[in-house]
Phi, psi and omega in degrees: 000126180290136182272151176290154186272067177259145186240126174288121177261120183246153174283173184300330178272006175074028172271152180287131175257308186190175167250127183233163178281163191287338175294318175296323180297314180302312177307313179297322180288315182301314182291347184081016183268355181206164181212167174288145179299151181301132175072014183262133183226035174255123191227157160262144177262103179269120177298133172222168180296155179297323178297317177300311179302318178292324181292316180295326181291317178295321181291328178073018183269336186226155177278125175222162176235140170234126180224155177242122181236125180049042178084356184251125185262129182236149176242149179220130173276121182271099183268117179301145179279354173217143177224155182245135178289139178292314181260140176291132177251119181284125181239103181300136179283128175204154178295141182301145180300136174275099174221175183301312179308306182293323183295313180302316180297311182302318185268018174053035178051046171235137175296132182287352182250310182252352178085001187298145173283139187244160170231181179299326186273329180268346183271152172217172177251126176253138176270118183302309169268114183304147182308321182293340181253003187303304182302323177300307180297327186289320179297328180277358178086001187275317180259144181230137178116167188289326185216174185280341185278068178239155184306325182276001180241009178236153177212149173293137183215146168290160182292332180296308180294328176299318178289324177297314180295320179050222182269054186222163171278158181305326180291316180294335181264001182063032179246142182260126176283120185270354179233162175253107180304146180212164179270109181285149173282161180290330178294326178297314179290325180293322188266349183303139172094348182269155173274084182295343178297334178275359176242051182302322182298341180286349180299345175300328183239348183236132174272099186298325178305325183289346183257005183280000000 
């Protein structure tokens, strides 16, 4: 199966920054803002004109291949599947925002109650302890935190289950929560949804077991 041309973008210290498209990666390389990781040799072969390939080969700044097949000469730009920024970019550490997009990603686009597959349009966010009852549960020592919009108190939900549960806890509504809410790492959210089995060379920077 052909993998999508996604590129792992790493900071100067080789910590994960983001997943970017191949066009953006080429721009960073061409402008001299990024380079291939040391000793890394996993590439995409991006078709370019023979003239462009020959020029890049003469300049020696980029890895290219030129081959002749059935009398036709083709050029390829060898784009690393991971690149490192030349200059360090400061990224303040903070917990990922609790919003619909991130909650759906964390819960793998599955309803936490019925298990139904969700999309951006059919999915919603349910507060396990309703916002209206947060202070009440907080006084009882059951709820912790200033407000109800915390990672461990939200779950992806289909709109039907959200309406059925209404302004009640799962116990009050007689509904069983099928997942255990957790605080996801930013790496988890960045990499969610990708077929990481096709990017084994990324294991140099990513612990795939932590993302299962």
